[in-house]
Backbone bond lengths (Angstrom), bond angles and torsions (degrees), N, CA, C in turn:
res aa  C-N    CA-C-N  psi(-1)  N-CA   C-N-CA  omega(-1)  CA-C   N-CA-C  phi
1 X - - - 1.462 - - 1.521 109.81 -
2 X 1.342 116.28 129.87 1.460 121.81 -179.93 1.522 109.89 -79.67
3 X 1.339 116.46 134.97 1.456 119.64 -177.62 1.520 111.82 -104.42
4 X 1.319 116.95 5.72 1.460 119.99 174.00 1.526 107.74 -146.88
5 X 1.322 116.27 176.10 1.451 119.22 -179.16 1.518 112.42 75.16
6 X 1.320 115.06 -172.02 1.459 122.21 -176.37 1.530 109.41 -120.83
7 X 1.322 116.03 134.49 1.461 122.18 176.15 1.520 108.62 -115.91
8 X 1.333 116.86 125.34 1.459 122.46 179.98 1.521 109.51 -107.66
9 X 1.335 115.99 133.44 1.452 121.84 175.85 1.524 108.28 -111.98
10 X 1.331 116.94 121.68 1.446 120.60 175.41 1.517 108.74 -138.79
11 X 1.325 116.35 168.44 1.456 120.02 -178.36 1.506 111.75 163.98
12 X 1.348 117.03 179.98 1.464 120.98 179.54 1.527 111.82 -64.12
13 X 1.347 115.59 162.51 1.460 120.34 176.15 1.530 109.97 -54.41
14 X 1.333 115.68 140.37 1.454 120.58 173.03 1.514 115.18 74.50
15 X 1.317 117.91 14.11 1.463 119.65 -178.00 1.522 112.35 -81.33
16 X 1.328 117.75 -15.35 1.460 121.17 179.82 1.516 113.62 98.35
17 X 1.330 116.92 21.79 1.470 121.43 -177.97 1.517 112.59 -56.85
18 X 1.332 116.42 -44.85 1.464 119.20 -173.33 1.526 111.62 -68.68
19 X 1.323 117.53 -44.70 1.463 119.70 179.07 1.518 110.72 -60.94
20 X 1.315 116.83 -40.58 1.457 119.97 178.68 1.523 110.50 -68.45
21 X 1.331 117.55 -41.67 1.469 120.91 178.31 1.522 111.22 -59.05
22 X 1.328 116.60 -44.14 1.460 121.71 -179.42 1.525 110.17 -63.75
23 X 1.333 116.63 -50.01 1.460 120.21 -179.69 1.520 111.88 -62.34
24 X 1.313 117.16 -40.44 1.461 120.91 -179.03 1.521 110.99 -64.94
25 X 1.334 116.58 -42.10 1.462 119.58 -179.74 1.528 111.05 -66.14
26 X 1.325 117.79 -37.70 1.463 120.78 177.98 1.524 110.81 -65.34
27 X 1.337 116.32 -45.48 1.459 119.80 178.97 1.527 110.73 -62.94
28 X 1.324 115.82 -37.78 1.456 120.45 179.48 1.527 110.79 -65.96
29 X 1.342 116.30 -41.82 1.466 120.39 178.39 1.527 110.93 -62.51
30 X 1.323 116.67 -40.54 1.467 119.97 179.00 1.524 110.94 -67.64
31 X 1.325 116.25 -36.83 1.466 120.52 -177.60 1.522 111.97 -70.75
32 X 1.325 116.72 -36.44 1.460 120.22 -177.05 1.520 112.27 -87.28
33 X 1.307 117.29 -20.10 1.455 120.70 178.72 1.510 113.70 67.06
34 X 1.361 117.09 19.16 1.457 120.66 177.94 1.510 113.97 70.25
35 X 1.350 116.83 20.03 1.465 119.12 -176.21 1.514 113.11 -88.55
36 X 1.335 117.26 -15.02 1.456 120.12 -179.94 1.527 110.59 -75.77
37 X 1.311 114.42 157.53 1.456 120.29 175.65 1.508 108.82 -123.09
38 X 1.314 115.82 118.89 1.452 120.10 -178.44 1.507 112.16 -94.17
39 X 1.347 115.21 -157.69 1.462 120.85 -178.84 1.521 109.88 -59.73
40 X 1.318 116.32 137.86 1.455 120.58 178.97 1.508 113.41 76.64
41 X 1.361 116.41 7.19 1.454 119.85 177.57 1.509 114.38 78.59
42 X 1.341 117.84 10.53 1.453 119.82 -178.99 1.520 109.39 -84.93
43 X 1.317 115.32 136.83 1.447 119.95 -176.63 1.516 112.34 -82.96
44 X 1.334 114.47 171.82 1.447 121.21 175.36 1.509 113.86 83.74
45 X 1.319 114.01 -175.15 1.463 123.39 -177.70 1.517 108.86 -97.80
46 X 1.338 116.76 143.97 1.464 119.54 174.85 1.524 109.92 -115.47
47 X 1.331 114.86 148.95 1.460 123.02 176.97 1.517 107.94 -125.68
48 X 1.328 116.85 115.77 1.464 121.69 178.98 1.522 109.39 -92.28
49 X 1.317 115.68 122.05 1.461 122.85 179.50 1.526 108.44 -90.53
50 X 1.338 116.34 99.45 1.466 121.03 177.64 1.516 111.38 -104.71
51 X 1.336 116.23 27.92 1.468 119.56 175.01 1.522 106.73 -78.86
52 X 1.329 115.24 86.71 1.459 121.57 -168.49 1.521 113.71 -97.04
53 X 1.332 117.29 0.40 1.463 119.44 -173.69 1.519 111.98 -113.88
54 X 1.344 116.81 -56.10 1.454 118.90 -176.95 1.527 111.11 -94.17
55 X 1.340 118.12 140.94 1.465 120.35 179.60 1.522 113.66 -86.03
56 X 1.336 117.78 6.85 1.457 120.85 -176.09 1.528 111.21 -107.55
57 X 1.332 116.33 148.52 1.462 123.02 175.26 1.525 111.87 53.19
58 X 1.317 115.69 58.23 1.461 120.35 179.20 1.520 109.47 -110.31
59 X 1.341 115.56 145.35 1.464 120.41 -176.54 1.518 111.80 -58.88
60 X 1.331 116.78 -32.47 1.465 119.56 -177.22 1.521 112.43 -62.55
61 X 1.363 117.48 -19.05 1.458 120.70 -179.31 1.529 111.85 -70.56
62 X 1.331 117.98 -19.23 1.467 120.69 178.71 1.530 109.71 -118.52
63 X 1.327 115.47 32.33 1.466 121.34 -176.76 1.524 112.24 -55.08
64 X 1.333 118.34 -47.78 1.460 120.65 -175.26 1.528 111.56 -61.31
65 X 1.324 116.15 -42.14 1.459 119.68 -179.80 1.526 110.99 -66.68
66 X 1.326 116.18 -39.66 1.454 119.86 178.87 1.524 111.16 -65.08
67 X 1.320 116.51 -41.34 1.461 119.19 -179.32 1.522 111.80 -65.96
68 X 1.328 117.01 -31.16 1.469 119.26 174.29 1.523 111.70 -65.38
69 X 1.319 115.84 -26.64 1.468 121.01 178.60 1.530 112.36 -85.87
70 X 1.325 116.71 -1.52 1.454 119.62 -179.55 1.511 114.19 91.85
71 X 1.335 116.67 16.74 1.464 121.40 178.93 1.524 108.84 -104.36
72 X 1.304 117.00 124.01 1.467 122.09 178.35 1.531 108.82 -90.90
73 X 1.325 117.39 115.90 1.465 122.05 -178.11 1.521 109.60 -86.51
74 X 1.315 115.77 127.48 1.462 122.55 177.96 1.519 106.66 -111.10
75 X 1.335 116.81 112.94 1.457 121.66 -174.86 1.524 109.49 -145.02
76 X 1.340 117.10 165.38 1.465 119.69 176.30 1.521 111.64 -57.75
77 X 1.324 115.96 159.13 1.457 121.86 177.90 1.528 110.04 -52.46
78 X 1.355 117.50 138.19 1.472 120.41 -179.44 1.527 113.78 -53.95
79 X 1.325 117.77 -25.25 1.464 120.10 178.66 1.514 111.61 -61.50
80 X 1.344 116.57 -23.26 1.462 121.13 178.76 1.520 111.23 -102.44
81 X 1.334 116.49 9.62 1.450 120.34 -171.46 1.506 115.65 -59.54
82 X 1.331 118.15 -30.23 1.456 120.54 -178.56 1.519 112.59 -99.22
83 X 1.313 116.57 4.48 1.452 119.29 -178.60 1.507 112.11 -92.16
84 X 1.339 115.52 163.24 1.457 121.38 178.23 1.523 110.17 -109.76
85 X 1.326 117.42 23.18 1.460 120.77 -178.14 1.524 110.05 -83.67
86 X 1.316 117.66 147.09 1.468 120.82 179.86 1.524 112.74 -76.09
87 X 1.340 115.90 70.32 1.462 121.65 -178.67 1.528 108.34 -95.75
88 X 1.320 117.98 118.41 1.458 121.56 -179.47 1.528 110.59 -78.10
89 X 1.325 117.40 144.43 1.470 120.20 178.36 1.523 111.12 -64.18
90 X 1.311 117.92 138.39 1.471 120.22 176.82 1.525 110.70 -64.58
91 X 1.318 115.99 140.44 1.452 120.82 178.65 1.508 115.10 84.34
92 X 1.340 117.31 -1.67 1.460 119.50 -176.52 1.527 112.09 -62.81
93 X 1.319 116.35 -42.01 1.461 118.70 -177.41 1.526 111.05 -61.12
94 X 1.341 117.16 -38.92 1.454 120.68 178.58 1.518 111.65 -65.49
95 X 1.337 117.29 -38.56 1.452 120.63 178.52 1.520 111.27 -65.84
96 X 1.326 116.59 -41.50 1.457 119.86 179.67 1.522 111.03 -65.23
97 X 1.331 115.79 -38.61 1.464 119.00 177.71 1.524 111.40 -67.70
98 X 1.353 115.06 -37.52 1.455 119.52 -175.57 1.508 113.74 -77.38
99 X 1.323 117.41 -12.05 1.449 119.94 -179.80 1.511 112.64 84.10
100 X 1.306 116.73 -162.62 1.450 120.76 -172.02 1.519 112.56 -103.58
101 X 1.328 114.52 -160.79 1.453 122.99 8.57 1.527 111.76 -76.67
102 X 1.317 116.62 131.72 1.455 120.32 -177.92 1.512 111.67 -152.72
103 X 1.334 114.81 157.66 1.461 123.09 -179.77 1.519 107.64 -130.35
104 X 1.329 116.72 139.45 1.456 121.34 177.37 1.523 108.76 -120.95
105 X 1.328 116.19 121.94 1.462 122.89 176.29 1.522 107.44 -96.00
106 X 1.329 115.73 106.68 1.469 121.14 -177.52 1.515 108.31 -97.05
107 X 1.335 117.46 99.08 1.453 121.18 -178.66 1.505 112.61 -91.59
108 X 1.319 114.24 176.18 1.450 119.80 172.89 1.504 115.98 83.09
109 X 1.344 119.07 20.58 1.453 120.74 176.60 1.514 112.23 56.75
110 X 1.334 116.33 -137.48 1.461 119.14 -176.58 1.518 112.01 -71.03
111 X 1.362 117.85 -25.10 1.464 120.12 178.52 1.521 110.83 -66.33
112 X 1.331 116.13 -48.77 1.457 119.54 177.18 1.514 111.69 -64.70
113 X 1.332 116.13 -35.44 1.463 119.59 -179.93 1.520 111.40 -64.85
114 X 1.334 117.56 -33.98 1.470 119.88 178.06 1.526 110.51 -63.88
115 X 1.343 116.47 -37.66 1.461 119.85 177.04 1.524 109.45 -63.31
116 X 1.333 116.43 -43.61 1.454 119.78 178.76 1.524 110.51 -61.15
117 X 1.328 117.51 -35.57 1.455 120.55 -179.76 1.516 112.67 -57.42
118 X 1.334 116.60 -29.63 1.462 119.57 179.22 1.520 111.57 -68.48
119 X 1.330 117.37 -18.63 1.457 121.73 179.73 1.526 112.15 -96.86
120 X 1.318 116.84 3.21 1.461 120.95 -175.00 1.520 113.97 -52.14
121 X 1.339 119.29 -39.29 1.478 118.00 -179.42 1.520 114.10 -61.93
122 X 1.346 117.33 -18.43 1.463 120.43 -177.43 1.525 112.93 -87.92
123 X 1.326 116.69 -12.47 1.456 119.93 -173.47 1.520 110.93 -85.90
124 X 1.304 115.38 132.45 1.464 120.03 177.84 1.523 110.02 -72.93
125 X 1.321 115.49 154.37 1.461 120.33 178.93 1.521 111.87 -62.24
126 X 1.330 116.67 -21.50 1.464 121.06 -177.39 1.528 113.19 -81.83
127 X 1.337 118.16 -3.67 1.463 120.77 179.79 1.531 110.73 -60.24
128 X 1.320 115.18 140.29 1.457 120.08 171.48 1.529 107.85 -94.68
129 X 1.316 116.77 127.40 1.461 122.34 -178.03 1.522 107.09 -118.84
130 X 1.316 115.66 104.24 1.457 121.47 -171.12 1.530 110.77 -112.35
131 X 1.333 115.70 130.63 1.460 123.03 -179.69 1.527 108.97 -95.48
132 X 1.328 116.86 123.23 1.462 122.19 -179.64 1.525 108.97 -91.48
133 X 1.346 116.33 128.30 1.465 120.95 -178.42 1.529 110.73 -127.49
134 X 1.332 115.28 133.46 1.462 122.74 174.10 1.529 107.35 -124.33
135 X 1.324 118.27 109.67 1.465 120.76 -175.18 1.518 114.42 -67.19
136 X 1.328 117.45 -9.75 1.453 120.82 -178.45 1.525 112.98 -94.51
137 X 1.320 117.86 4.55 1.457 121.19 175.19 1.522 109.84 -87.00
138 X 1.356 117.75 153.35 1.470 120.21 179.11 1.523 111.77 -54.57
139 X 1.324 115.51 135.01 1.452 121.12 179.53 1.504 114.46 84.55
140 X 1.345 115.93 -3.23 1.471 120.04 -176.01 1.523 112.26 -114.85
141 X 1.310 117.90 18.85 1.462 120.80 -173.27 1.504 115.40 -74.28
142 X 1.313 118.16 -10.91 1.460 121.11 179.31 1.523 109.21 -129.84
143 X 1.324 117.75 155.42 1.464 119.56 176.56 1.525 112.34 -56.74
144 X 1.327 116.77 -40.53 1.467 119.78 179.55 1.517 111.36 -64.62
145 X 1.351 116.89 -39.09 1.458 120.37 178.85 1.515 111.91 -65.47
146 X 1.336 116.67 -42.60 1.464 119.71 177.66 1.522 111.21 -63.99
147 X 1.321 116.13 -42.10 1.462 119.67 -179.05 1.522 110.64 -63.50
148 X 1.339 116.63 -39.25 1.464 120.17 179.86 1.518 110.93 -65.04
149 X 1.339 117.33 -43.25 1.465 120.36 179.39 1.519 111.01 -66.67
150 X 1.328 116.43 -38.79 1.465 119.44 177.98 1.523 110.76 -62.59
151 X 1.325 117.08 -41.81 1.468 120.01 178.90 1.524 110.87 -65.53
152 X 1.337 116.70 -35.56 1.462 120.29 179.05 1.523 110.81 -63.63
153 X 1.333 115.88 -44.98 1.464 120.20 -178.07 1.523 110.95 -68.88
154 X 1.325 116.87 -48.86 1.460 118.92 -177.65 1.523 111.45 -68.99
155 X 1.322 116.79 -30.66 1.459 119.03 176.38 1.512 111.45 -66.00
156 X 1.343 116.95 -37.26 1.458 120.79 178.17 1.514 111.60 -65.75
157 X 1.334 116.83 -32.66 1.457 120.31 -178.98 1.528 112.04 -81.38
158 X 1.315 116.21 -15.58 1.475 121.95 -175.68 1.528 111.46 59.23
159 X 1.335 115.08 29.64 1.454 121.43 178.84 1.530 109.06 -115.23
160 X 1.308 116.26 146.67 1.454 121.11 178.15 1.521 109.82 -92.20
161 X 1.336 118.77 112.45 1.461 120.06 -179.23 1.521 111.40 -66.05
162 X 1.328 115.41 152.96 1.454 120.63 -179.32 1.521 112.55 -115.95
163 X 1.322 118.20 -7.88 1.455 119.95 179.84 1.514 112.15 -172.37
164 X 1.337 115.03 168.47 1.467 122.96 179.97 1.523 108.83 -118.37
165 X 1.326 115.75 136.79 1.464 122.23 172.92 1.518 107.93 -104.54
166 X 1.315 116.70 121.62 1.461 122.38 179.63 1.521 108.93 -88.91
167 X 1.337 115.98 119.17 1.473 120.69 -177.18 1.525 110.18 -133.68
168 X 1.339 118.03 61.42 1.469 120.39 -176.93 1.522 112.09 -78.78
169 X 1.318 116.26 120.42 1.468 118.51 177.90 1.524 110.19 -157.68
170 X 1.329 114.21 159.71 1.466 122.87 175.96 1.522 109.64 -125.09
171 X 1.314 116.50 42.02 1.458 119.62 179.60 1.520 110.98 61.21
172 X 1.330 115.72 -132.30 1.458 121.31 -177.94 1.512 114.34 -68.41
173 X 1.325 118.30 -11.18 1.463 122.07 179.65 1.527 112.22 -96.47
174 X 1.321 116.57 10.98 1.463 120.21 -177.69 1.527 111.11 -75.39
175 X 1.317 115.56 129.92 1.462 123.57 175.57 1.522 108.35 -127.21
176 X 1.332 118.59 164.49 1.464 119.29 176.49 1.531 113.80 -53.28
177 X 1.357 120.18 -43.60 1.472 118.27 177.29 1.527 112.84 -62.44
178 X 1.332 117.62 -34.18 1.465 120.32 176.78 1.526 110.03 -61.98
179 X 1.326 116.52 -43.87 1.462 120.55 179.31 1.529 110.12 -65.15
180 X 1.326 116.96 -45.08 1.467 120.77 -177.38 1.527 111.31 -62.02
181 X 1.330 117.58 -45.88 1.475 120.37 179.81 1.519 110.31 -63.49
182 X 1.323 116.16 -45.04 1.461 119.58 -178.93 1.513 112.35 -64.76
183 X 1.331 115.65 -37.97 1.467 119.23 -179.27 1.523 111.12 -62.98
184 X 1.309 117.56 -37.38 1.469 120.01 178.53 1.531 110.38 -62.07
185 X 1.317 117.35 -37.92 1.463 120.55 177.14 1.524 111.11 -66.53
186 X 1.337 115.96 -41.05 1.463 119.67 178.66 1.527 110.18 -63.58
187 X 1.312 117.53 -39.74 1.463 120.67 177.71 1.527 110.98 -58.13
188 X 1.321 116.47 -40.57 1.463 120.26 179.08 1.531 110.79 -67.30
189 X 1.330 116.08 -40.74 1.472 119.98 177.83 1.526 110.52 -62.79
190 X 1.323 116.63 -42.35 1.465 120.29 178.92 1.515 110.94 -61.93
191 X 1.330 116.38 -38.37 1.465 120.10 177.37 1.521 110.83 -62.38
192 X 1.330 117.41 -41.01 1.466 121.02 177.62 1.525 111.18 -63.40
193 X 1.324 116.08 -32.18 1.467 121.07 179.77 1.525 112.31 -83.45
194 X 1.323 116.65 -12.08 1.459 120.11 -176.76 1.512 112.96 71.21
195 X 1.355 116.22 32.04 1.467 121.41 -176.53 1.522 110.58 -123.71
196 X 1.332 117.79 151.32 1.460 120.45 174.89 1.529 111.09 -79.81
197 X 1.321 116.14 151.59 1.466 120.84 169.93 1.525 106.45 -84.88
198 X 1.328 116.28 108.28 1.466 120.62 -173.14 1.524 112.50 -90.27
199 X 1.325 116.84 -14.92 1.463 119.32 -178.17 1.520 109.48 -158.40
200 X 1.329 115.38 140.18 1.462 122.41 168.25 1.518 106.52 -116.69
201 X 1.329 117.40 123.00 1.458 122.28 -177.32 1.521 110.61 -109.50
202 X 1.336 115.52 144.97 1.464 121.36 175.35 1.525 108.11 -155.78
203 X 1.315 116.50 154.18 1.459 120.41 178.78 1.522 110.38 -56.41
204 X 1.316 115.82 143.93 1.462 120.78 -171.07 1.528 113.33 -61.38
205 X 1.341 117.90 -27.77 1.461 118.42 -177.48 1.529 113.13 -76.44
206 X 1.331 118.13 -13.56 1.463 119.91 177.15 1.532 112.13 -120.47
207 X 1.328 117.28 0.07 1.466 120.50 -173.79 1.530 112.10 -58.17
208 X 1.328 117.47 -42.11 1.457 119.88 -176.74 1.529 110.95 -64.60
209 X 1.341 117.33 -40.87 1.463 120.18 179.27 1.519 111.12 -67.13
210 X 1.329 116.27 -36.24 1.465 119.53 177.98 1.523 110.25 -64.97
211 X 1.338 117.06 -40.39 1.464 120.89 178.96 1.525 111.27 -55.83
212 X 1.320 117.22 -41.35 1.461 120.66 179.79 1.522 111.33 -66.32
213 X 1.328 117.32 -33.43 1.459 120.77 -177.37 1.522 112.52 -76.32
214 X 1.327 117.06 -36.90 1.468 120.56 -174.04 1.523 112.72 -103.11
215 X 1.327 117.48 -8.03 1.465 122.73 178.17 1.522 112.20 56.31
216 X 1.329 115.94 46.08 1.460 121.18 173.29 1.520 108.52 -154.50
217 X 1.330 115.71 161.79 1.456 120.08 179.98 1.521 110.48 -66.89
218 X 1.318 115.88 141.00 1.465 122.19 179.58 1.529 108.39 -116.15
219 X 1.316 115.96 134.98 1.459 121.60 176.48 1.532 107.86 -83.64
220 X 1.348 118.64 112.23 1.470 120.50 -175.86 1.526 111.77 -77.55
221 X 1.305 115.78 132.04 1.463 121.57 -178.44 1.521 111.03 -105.85
222 X 1.317 115.25 129.85 1.459 121.39 165.82 1.519 107.08 -95.42
223 X 1.318 117.34 140.06 1.461 120.41 178.58 1.527 109.94 -82.37
224 X 1.306 115.80 106.70 1.458 121.92 175.52 1.527 110.85 -91.31
225 X 1.312 117.29 -33.78 1.462 122.84 -172.85 1.523 109.35 -101.16
226 X 1.319 116.07 110.88 1.457 121.69 -175.29 1.524 110.39 -112.74
227 X 1.324 114.40 153.83 1.456 120.29 173.63 1.534 109.57 -70.21
228 X 1.339 118.64 156.17 1.467 120.49 -175.98 1.521 113.89 -54.91
229 X 1.330 118.03 -34.91 1.459 119.94 -176.80 1.528 112.43 -84.65
230 X 1.357 115.76 -0.60 1.466 118.83 177.52 1.527 111.35 -95.81
């Protein structure tokens, strides 16, 4: 886990970018202990919510909980909270210039990525740009399909990705074998892209069992973003 700089998570719709962004920012805040000073001299970790297209599963929905963890959420004005307009959060450009520690959740597939592309001049060369892939989402059932979607999203952003995040899951039907099978597909997709798999994510209650199956460290996910009936 990087304790400075900016890490961007982008990928196809439904890949789990926001849940991973939220968990990563919380872990980063705990690791740094709020001792860093970002843009404007404000301490702690910031999470920029760039989910500008879909109104569902956005980091801003758990803002209060994140702020208790020491994560400063940067999102559009609440007056636009229910809209689907591409409104950028105020102060984002200053945060990107000032560096991290920070996390950017780029939602909306290639549409959201195009918005991020407009901010490309502000991003430092040291930024980590990670593509989140879930082989169980529509259109992602094969390594070639995942690689094609990843190229579509990153091409829209005009950013060069630096790694792949493997996030294989089937919601409530996810088991360790489901994660293991999906991860192997993601590994193949990453090879087609010429990128390393920088993270394998799984729900915290099965993460340890998955680690034994795949023989690598697993990033444990807590579910922060729940459906209305949950």
